[in-house]
MMTF fields as JSON, N, C-alpha, C and O atoms, coordinates in Angstrom:
{
  "mmtfVersion": "1.0.0",
  "mmtfProducer": "UNKNOWN",
  "numBonds": 343,
  "numAtoms": 344,
  "numGroups": 86,
  "numChains": 1,
  "numModels": 1,
  "chainsPerModel": [1],
  "groupsPerChain": [86],
  "chainIdList": ["A"],
  "bondAtomList": [4, 2, 8, 6, 12, 10, 16, 14, 20, 18, 24, 22, 28, 26, 32, 30, 36, 34, 40, 38, 44, 42, 48, 46, 52, 50, 56, 54, 60, 58, 64, 62, 68, 66, 72, 70, 76, 74, 80, 78, 84, 82, 88, 86, 92, 90, 96, 94, 100, 98, 104, 102, 108, 106, 112, 110, 116, 114, 120, 118, 124, 122, 128, 126, 132, 130, 136, 134, 140, 138, 144, 142, 148, 146, 152, 150, 156, 154, 160, 158, 164, 162, 168, 166, 172, 170, 176, 174, 180, 178, 184, 182, 188, 186, 192, 190, 196, 194, 200, 198, 204, 202, 208, 206, 212, 210, 216, 214, 220, 218, 224, 222, 228, 226, 232, 230, 236, 234, 240, 238, 244, 242, 248, 246, 252, 250, 256, 254, 260, 258, 264, 262, 268, 266, 272, 270, 276, 274, 280, 278, 284, 282, 288, 286, 292, 290, 296, 294, 300, 298, 304, 302, 308, 306, 312, 310, 316, 314, 320, 318, 324, 322, 328, 326, 332, 330, 336, 334, 340, 338],
  "bondOrderList": [1, 1, 1, 1, 1, 1, 1, 1, 1, 1, 1, 1, 1, 1, 1, 1, 1, 1, 1, 1, 1, 1, 1, 1, 1, 1, 1, 1, 1, 1, 1, 1, 1, 1, 1, 1, 1, 1, 1, 1, 1, 1, 1, 1, 1, 1, 1, 1, 1, 1, 1, 1, 1, 1, 1, 1, 1, 1, 1, 1, 1, 1, 1, 1, 1, 1, 1, 1, 1, 1, 1, 1, 1, 1, 1, 1, 1, 1, 1, 1, 1, 1, 1, 1, 1],
  "groupList": [{"groupName": "MET", "atomNameList": ["N", "CA", "C", "O"], "elementList": ["N", "C", "C", "O"], "formalChargeList": [0, 0, 0, 0], "bondAtomList": [1, 0, 2, 1, 3, 2], "bondOrderList": [1, 1, 2], "singleLetterCode": "M", "chemCompType": "L-PEPTIDE LINKING"}, {"groupName": "LYS", "atomNameList": ["N", "CA", "C", "O"], "elementList": ["N", "C", "C", "O"], "formalChargeList": [0, 0, 0, 0], "bondAtomList": [1, 0, 2, 1, 3, 2], "bondOrderList": [1, 1, 2], "singleLetterCode": "K", "chemCompType": "L-PEPTIDE LINKING"}, {"groupName": "ARG", "atomNameList": ["N", "CA", "C", "O"], "elementList": ["N", "C", "C", "O"], "formalChargeList": [0, 0, 0, 0], "bondAtomList": [1, 0, 2, 1, 3, 2], "bondOrderList": [1, 1, 2], "singleLetterCode": "R", "chemCompType": "L-PEPTIDE LINKING"}, {"groupName": "THR", "atomNameList": ["N", "CA", "C", "O"], "elementList": ["N", "C", "C", "O"], "formalChargeList": [0, 0, 0, 0], "bondAtomList": [1, 0, 2, 1, 3, 2], "bondOrderList": [1, 1, 2], "singleLetterCode": "T", "chemCompType": "L-PEPTIDE LINKING"}, {"groupName": "TYR", "atomNameList": ["N", "CA", "C", "O"], "elementList": ["N", "C", "C", "O"], "formalChargeList": [0, 0, 0, 0], "bondAtomList": [1, 0, 2, 1, 3, 2], "bondOrderList": [1, 1, 2], "singleLetterCode": "Y", "chemCompType": "L-PEPTIDE LINKING"}, {"groupName": "SER", "atomNameList": ["N", "CA", "C", "O"], "elementList": ["N", "C", "C", "O"], "formalChargeList": [0, 0, 0, 0], "bondAtomList": [1, 0, 2, 1, 3, 2], "bondOrderList": [1, 1, 2], "singleLetterCode": "S", "chemCompType": "L-PEPTIDE LINKING"}, {"groupName": "GLU", "atomNameList": ["N", "CA", "C", "O"], "elementList": ["N", "C", "C", "O"], "formalChargeList": [0, 0, 0, 0], "bondAtomList": [1, 0, 2, 1, 3, 2], "bondOrderList": [1, 1, 2], "singleLetterCode": "E", "chemCompType": "L-PEPTIDE LINKING"}, {"groupName": "PHE", "atomNameList": ["N", "CA", "C", "O"], "elementList": ["N", "C", "C", "O"], "formalChargeList": [0, 0, 0, 0], "bondAtomList": [1, 0, 2, 1, 3, 2], "bondOrderList": [1, 1, 2], "singleLetterCode": "F", "chemCompType": "L-PEPTIDE LINKING"}, {"groupName": "ILE", "atomNameList": ["N", "CA", "C", "O"], "elementList": ["N", "C", "C", "O"], "formalChargeList": [0, 0, 0, 0], "bondAtomList": [1, 0, 2, 1, 3, 2], "bondOrderList": [1, 1, 2], "singleLetterCode": "I", "chemCompType": "L-PEPTIDE LINKING"}, {"groupName": "HIS", "atomNameList": ["N", "CA", "C", "O"], "elementList": ["N", "C", "C", "O"], "formalChargeList": [0, 0, 0, 0], "bondAtomList": [1, 0, 2, 1, 3, 2], "bondOrderList": [1, 1, 2], "singleLetterCode": "H", "chemCompType": "L-PEPTIDE LINKING"}, {"groupName": "ALA", "atomNameList": ["N", "CA", "C", "O"], "elementList": ["N", "C", "C", "O"], "formalChargeList": [0, 0, 0, 0], "bondAtomList": [1, 0, 2, 1, 3, 2], "bondOrderList": [1, 1, 2], "singleLetterCode": "A", "chemCompType": "L-PEPTIDE LINKING"}, {"groupName": "VAL", "atomNameList": ["N", "CA", "C", "O"], "elementList": ["N", "C", "C", "O"], "formalChargeList": [0, 0, 0, 0], "bondAtomList": [1, 0, 2, 1, 3, 2], "bondOrderList": [1, 1, 2], "singleLetterCode": "V", "chemCompType": "L-PEPTIDE LINKING"}, {"groupName": "LEU", "atomNameList": ["N", "CA", "C", "O"], "elementList": ["N", "C", "C", "O"], "formalChargeList": [0, 0, 0, 0], "bondAtomList": [1, 0, 2, 1, 3, 2], "bondOrderList": [1, 1, 2], "singleLetterCode": "L", "chemCompType": "L-PEPTIDE LINKING"}, {"groupName": "GLY", "atomNameList": ["N", "CA", "C", "O"], "elementList": ["N", "C", "C", "O"], "formalChargeList": [0, 0, 0, 0], "bondAtomList": [1, 0, 2, 1, 3, 2], "bondOrderList": [1, 1, 2], "singleLetterCode": "G", "chemCompType": "PEPTIDE LINKING"}, {"groupName": "ASN", "atomNameList": ["N", "CA", "C", "O"], "elementList": ["N", "C", "C", "O"], "formalChargeList": [0, 0, 0, 0], "bondAtomList": [1, 0, 2, 1, 3, 2], "bondOrderList": [1, 1, 2], "singleLetterCode": "N", "chemCompType": "L-PEPTIDE LINKING"}, {"groupName": "TRP", "atomNameList": ["N", "CA", "C", "O"], "elementList": ["N", "C", "C", "O"], "formalChargeList": [0, 0, 0, 0], "bondAtomList": [1, 0, 2, 1, 3, 2], "bondOrderList": [1, 1, 2], "singleLetterCode": "W", "chemCompType": "L-PEPTIDE LINKING"}, {"groupName": "ASP", "atomNameList": ["N", "CA", "C", "O"], "elementList": ["N", "C", "C", "O"], "formalChargeList": [0, 0, 0, 0], "bondAtomList": [1, 0, 2, 1, 3, 2], "bondOrderList": [1, 1, 2], "singleLetterCode": "D", "chemCompType": "L-PEPTIDE LINKING"}, {"groupName": "GLN", "atomNameList": ["N", "CA", "C", "O"], "elementList": ["N", "C", "C", "O"], "formalChargeList": [0, 0, 0, 0], "bondAtomList": [1, 0, 2, 1, 3, 2], "bondOrderList": [1, 1, 2], "singleLetterCode": "Q", "chemCompType": "L-PEPTIDE LINKING"}],
  "groupTypeList": [0, 1, 2, 3, 4, 5, 5, 6, 7, 1, 8, 1, 9, 10, 11, 11, 10, 6, 1, 12, 13, 8, 14, 1, 8, 0, 12, 4, 2, 15, 8, 16, 17, 4, 6, 3, 4, 13, 13, 6, 10, 7, 11, 13, 1, 13, 9, 12, 2, 10, 6, 16, 10, 6, 12, 2, 1, 12, 2, 1, 6, 14, 6, 2, 12, 2, 0, 6, 14, 6, 8, 12, 1, 1, 10, 10, 10, 4, 7, 10, 1, 16, 2, 16, 13, 6],
  "groupIdList": [1, 2, 3, 4, 5, 6, 7, 8, 9, 10, 11, 12, 13, 14, 15, 16, 17, 18, 19, 20, 21, 22, 23, 24, 25, 26, 27, 28, 29, 30, 31, 32, 33, 34, 35, 36, 37, 38, 39, 40, 41, 42, 43, 44, 45, 46, 47, 48, 49, 50, 51, 52, 53, 54, 55, 56, 57, 58, 59, 60, 61, 62, 63, 64, 65, 66, 67, 68, 69, 70, 71, 72, 73, 74, 75, 76, 77, 78, 79, 80, 81, 82, 83, 84, 85, 86],
  "secStructList": [7, 7, 7, 7, 7, 7, 2, 2, 2, 2, 2, 2, 2, 2, 2, 2, 2, 2, 2, 2, 6, 1, 7, 2, 2, 2, 2, 2, 2, 2, 2, 2, 2, 2, 2, 2, 2, 4, 4, 4, 1, 7, 7, 7, 6, 6, 7, 7, 7, 2, 2, 2, 2, 2, 2, 2, 2, 2, 2, 2, 2, 2, 2, 2, 2, 2, 2, 2, 2, 2, 2, 2, 2, 2, 2, 2, 2, 2, 2, 2, 2, 2, 2, 2, 2, 7],
  "xCoordList": [190.433, 189.304, 188.031, 187.708, 187.344, 186.138, 184.938, 184.731, 184.159, 182.967, 181.766, 181.672, 180.858, 179.6, 178.468, 178.524, 177.456, 176.32, 175.053, 174.891, 174.174, 172.915, 171.998, 172.186, 171.018, 170.042, 169.303, 169.049, 168.958, 168.247, 169.084, 168.56, 170.376, 171.284, 171.292, 171.179, 171.426, 171.488, 170.201, 170.238, 169.083, 167.789, 167.632, 167.221, 167.96, 167.845, 168.72, 168.294, 169.934, 170.834, 170.448, 170.667, 169.888, 169.415, 168.281, 168.201, 167.398, 166.283, 166.816, 166.362, 167.767, 168.36, 169.021, 168.825, 169.8, 170.48, 169.467, 169.663, 168.397, 167.363, 166.728, 166.502, 166.438, 165.833, 166.772, 166.328, 168.08, 169.058, 169.407, 170.03, 169.003, 169.295, 170.736, 171.284, 171.36, 172.735, 172.792, 171.886, 173.864, 174.068, 174.376, 175.15, 173.788, 174.007, 175.458, 175.939, 176.155, 177.572, 178.357, 179.276, 177.984, 178.637, 178.396, 179.303, 177.192, 176.866, 177.721, 178.242, 177.872, 178.715, 180.162, 180.845, 180.64, 182.01, 182.193, 183.205, 181.22, 181.307, 181.331, 182.093, 180.507, 180.483, 181.852, 182.393, 182.405, 183.714, 184.795, 185.645, 184.769, 185.758, 185.631, 186.634, 184.404, 184.197, 184.692, 185.314, 184.418, 184.88, 186.405, 187.003, 187.032, 188.486, 189.172, 190.128, 188.697, 189.394, 188.702, 189.274, 187.504, 186.796, 186.528, 186.079, 186.802, 186.53, 187.336, 186.963, 188.443, 189.266, 188.859, 189.547, 187.761, 187.347, 186.984, 187.285, 186.359, 185.831, 186.432, 185.812, 187.641, 188.357, 187.976, 188.287, 187.319, 186.895, 187.842, 188.983, 187.354, 188.123, 189.335, 189.216, 190.493, 191.711, 192.405, 193.446, 191.87, 192.465, 192.936, 192.466, 193.858, 194.402, 194.19, 194.125, 194.083, 194.079, 195.464, 196.428, 195.575, 196.845, 197.961, 199.073, 197.687, 198.732, 199.153, 200.328, 198.217, 198.553, 199.348, 200.254, 199.004, 199.741, 201.174, 202.111, 201.345, 202.683, 203.502, 204.683, 202.877, 203.56, 203.991, 205.11, 203.122, 203.462, 204.637, 205.552, 204.609, 205.681, 207.007, 208.032, 206.992, 208.211, 208.744, 209.957, 207.855, 208.299, 208.966, 209.977, 208.391, 208.995, 210.37, 211.322, 210.464, 211.743, 212.767, 213.933, 212.335, 213.212, 213.746, 214.934, 212.886, 213.305, 214.298, 215.291, 214.029, 214.947, 216.307, 217.332, 216.338, 217.605, 218.362, 219.591, 217.635, 218.292, 218.968, 220.101, 218.237, 218.803, 220.042, 221.049, 219.973, 221.126, 222.304, 223.446, 222.028, 223.071, 223.749, 224.973, 222.956, 223.514, 224.39, 225.456, 223.953, 224.737, 226.067, 227.11, 226.03, 227.259, 228.206, 229.422, 227.661, 228.505, 229.199, 230.394, 228.449, 229.027, 230.08, 231.126, 229.809, 230.777, 232.043, 233.15, 231.893, 233.058, 233.878, 235.107, 233.209, 233.921, 234.636, 235.765, 234.006, 234.606, 235.866, 236.909, 235.762, 236.905, 238.015, 239.192, 237.665, 238.671, 239.406, 240.624, 238.71, 239.324, 240.224, 241.321, 239.747, 240.516, 241.818, 242.846, 241.805, 242.999, 243.99, 245.202, 243.441, 244.309, 244.97, 246.074, 244.323, 244.846, 245.961, 246.711, 246.108, 247.126, 248.488, 249.449],
  "yCoordList": [127.724, 126.827, 127.654, 128.518, 127.382, 128.14, 127.54, 126.326, 128.412, 127.961, 128.006, 128.853, 127.085, 127.104, 127.296, 126.806, 128.007, 128.303, 127.734, 127.744, 127.246, 126.685, 127.8, 128.973, 127.408, 128.388, 129.036, 130.24, 128.233, 128.76, 129.831, 130.877, 129.575, 130.549, 131.848, 132.939, 131.715, 132.891, 133.698, 134.927, 133.025, 133.713, 134.461, 135.621, 133.791, 134.432, 135.681, 136.722, 135.564, 136.704, 137.801, 138.981, 137.433, 138.446, 139.251, 140.467, 138.55, 139.23, 140.162, 141.299, 139.682, 140.506, 141.739, 142.854, 141.537, 142.663, 143.679, 144.886, 143.194, 144.094, 144.888, 146.091, 144.228, 144.918, 145.97, 147.018, 145.681, 146.635, 147.724, 148.726, 147.524, 148.514, 148.483, 149.507, 147.294, 147.162, 146.139, 145.321, 146.2, 145.25, 143.876, 143.775, 142.828, 141.493, 141.043, 140.248, 141.546, 141.221, 141.743, 141.084, 142.935, 143.505, 142.613, 142.391, 142.111, 141.225, 139.967, 139.525, 139.385, 138.198, 138.513, 137.69, 139.696, 140.098, 140.204, 139.756, 140.793, 140.91, 139.536, 139.305, 138.637, 137.275, 136.632, 136.036, 136.757, 136.18, 136.775, 136.048, 138.096, 138.744, 138.264, 138.04, 138.11, 137.638, 136.209, 135.876, 135.367, 133.979, 133.91, 133.012, 134.834, 134.838, 135.433, 134.851, 136.586, 137.326, 137.324, 137.81, 136.799, 136.772, 138.165, 139.038, 138.377, 139.651, 140.817, 141.969, 140.55, 141.625, 141.997, 142.779, 141.452, 141.674, 143.129, 143.639, 143.789, 145.131, 146.119, 146.46, 146.569, 147.437, 148.9, 149.709, 149.251, 150.628, 151.387, 150.981, 152.475, 153.287, 153.895, 154.466, 153.765, 154.337, 153.455, 153.841, 152.299, 151.384, 150.127, 149.813, 149.418, 148.209, 147.018, 147.157, 145.828, 144.616, 144.481, 145.047, 143.751, 143.625, 143.145, 143.67, 142.165, 141.643, 142.674, 142.74, 143.468, 144.512, 145.64, 146.207, 145.963, 147.0, 146.537, 147.324, 145.276, 144.724, 144.751, 145.097, 144.386, 144.405, 145.822, 146.028, 146.788, 148.192, 148.641, 149.306, 148.277, 148.639, 148.035, 148.716, 146.764, 146.099, 146.687, 146.786, 147.076, 147.705, 149.053, 149.384, 149.834, 151.13, 150.923, 151.635, 149.947, 149.667, 149.191, 149.584, 148.357, 147.867, 149.032, 149.071, 149.967, 151.133, 151.986, 152.457, 152.185, 152.966, 152.294, 152.97, 150.97, 150.244, 150.298, 150.369, 150.265, 150.411, 151.776, 151.89, 152.807, 154.158, 154.272, 154.846, 153.728, 153.764, 153.019, 153.467, 151.894, 151.099, 151.901, 151.88, 152.602, 153.425, 154.542, 154.829, 155.163, 156.227, 155.673, 156.302, 154.499, 153.901, 153.508, 153.648, 153.021, 152.684, 153.932, 153.905, 155.026, 156.275, 156.81, 157.296, 156.724, 157.199, 156.346, 156.881, 155.04, 154.149, 154.458, 154.49, 154.685, 155.015, 156.354, 156.501, 157.315, 158.642, 158.543, 159.097, 157.834, 157.722, 156.871, 157.132, 155.862, 155.053, 155.901, 155.778, 156.756, 157.645, 158.657, 158.963, 159.171, 160.151, 159.54, 160.217, 158.302, 157.627, 157.382, 157.506, 157.03, 156.774, 158.07, 158.04, 159.184, 160.472, 160.981, 161.856, 160.48, 160.985, 160.527, 160.869],
  "zCoordList": [148.282, 148.219, 148.033, 148.849, 146.984, 146.673, 147.404, 147.401, 148.025, 148.739, 147.815, 146.926, 148.042, 147.295, 148.296, 149.424, 147.865, 148.727, 148.093, 146.872, 148.933, 148.44, 147.94, 148.26, 147.16, 146.66, 147.822, 147.81, 148.824, 149.997, 150.694, 151.08, 150.856, 151.465, 150.666, 151.226, 149.362, 148.506, 148.552, 148.594, 148.543, 148.588, 149.916, 149.936, 151.018, 152.332, 152.407, 152.907, 151.908, 151.984, 151.003, 151.278, 149.883, 148.934, 149.558, 149.388, 150.29, 150.961, 152.051, 152.176, 152.827, 153.887, 153.279, 153.761, 152.225, 151.576, 151.067, 151.211, 150.477, 149.959, 151.092, 150.955, 152.213, 153.356, 153.936, 154.404, 153.902, 154.428, 153.429, 153.781, 152.184, 151.155, 150.683, 150.274, 150.739, 150.267, 149.141, 148.978, 148.375, 147.297, 147.885, 148.837, 147.339, 147.907, 147.772, 148.579, 146.761, 146.613, 147.819, 148.306, 148.293, 149.472, 150.684, 151.487, 150.816, 151.929, 151.868, 152.892, 150.682, 150.536, 150.88, 151.489, 150.498, 150.813, 152.327, 152.866, 153.006, 154.464, 155.121, 156.06, 154.632, 155.176, 154.995, 155.926, 153.801, 153.507, 154.401, 154.916, 154.589, 155.45, 156.887, 157.564, 157.346, 158.717, 158.88, 159.888, 157.894, 157.966, 157.91, 158.503, 157.214, 157.083, 158.308, 158.821, 158.784, 159.837, 161.193, 162.169, 161.28, 162.559, 163.081, 162.339, 164.358, 165.007, 164.487, 164.712, 163.789, 163.236, 161.815, 161.159, 161.342, 159.952, 159.673, 158.593, 160.6, 160.344, 161.339, 162.346, 161.042, 161.978, 161.826, 162.7, 160.749, 160.548, 159.643, 159.422, 159.133, 158.191, 158.897, 159.982, 158.267, 158.823, 159.839, 160.37, 160.122, 161.091, 160.372, 159.278, 160.989, 160.402, 161.32, 162.541, 160.7, 161.503, 162.124, 161.608, 163.205, 163.929, 163.006, 163.064, 162.162, 161.287, 160.235, 159.874, 159.748, 158.778, 159.437, 158.826, 160.69, 161.419, 161.668, 161.54, 162.021, 162.254, 160.969, 160.989, 159.854, 158.564, 158.201, 157.733, 158.412, 158.134, 158.997, 158.511, 160.277, 161.2, 160.739, 160.743, 160.344, 159.9, 158.604, 158.422, 157.708, 156.464, 156.731, 156.112, 157.662, 158.007, 158.634, 158.314, 159.526, 160.173, 159.138, 159.189, 158.214, 157.153, 156.318, 155.999, 155.969, 155.191, 155.974, 155.418, 157.265, 158.104, 158.167, 158.076, 158.321, 158.391, 157.067, 157.054, 155.963, 154.656, 154.528, 154.061, 154.958, 154.884, 155.77, 155.356, 156.986, 157.885, 157.268, 157.363, 156.643, 156.0, 154.881, 154.753, 154.077, 152.999, 153.564, 153.019, 154.636, 155.27, 155.768, 155.59, 156.39, 156.904, 155.77, 155.902, 154.669, 153.511, 152.976, 152.681, 152.85, 152.342, 153.304, 152.874, 154.594, 155.587, 155.534, 155.599, 155.417, 155.344, 154.099, 154.158, 152.974, 151.736, 151.879, 151.412, 152.507, 152.707, 153.567, 153.218, 154.69, 155.584, 154.978, 155.229, 154.188, 153.506, 152.495, 152.369, 151.771, 150.785, 151.494, 151.026, 152.624, 153.391, 153.909, 153.906, 154.345, 154.834, 153.704, 153.877, 152.54, 151.375, 150.917, 150.373, 151.126, 150.692, 151.568, 151.136, 152.779, 153.71, 153.362, 154.051]
}
């Protein structure tokens, strides 16, 4: 859903951005991030929001489980071949 802003809103924020010495587009991005994520919007460089940290953790665990699964498949194939050879 796209938000629309009044001219008055845009002018006020353009003035604020100018006083802060930042690009007004950056100010709009910060506003949007705050409206989307609330207090977790600005976690800082090198840090993740809780949901992103959880996703990263689950992806790492998924990769580890895939690797373990491949090892077990190879071991099962090896032992099956060894039994057939006897």
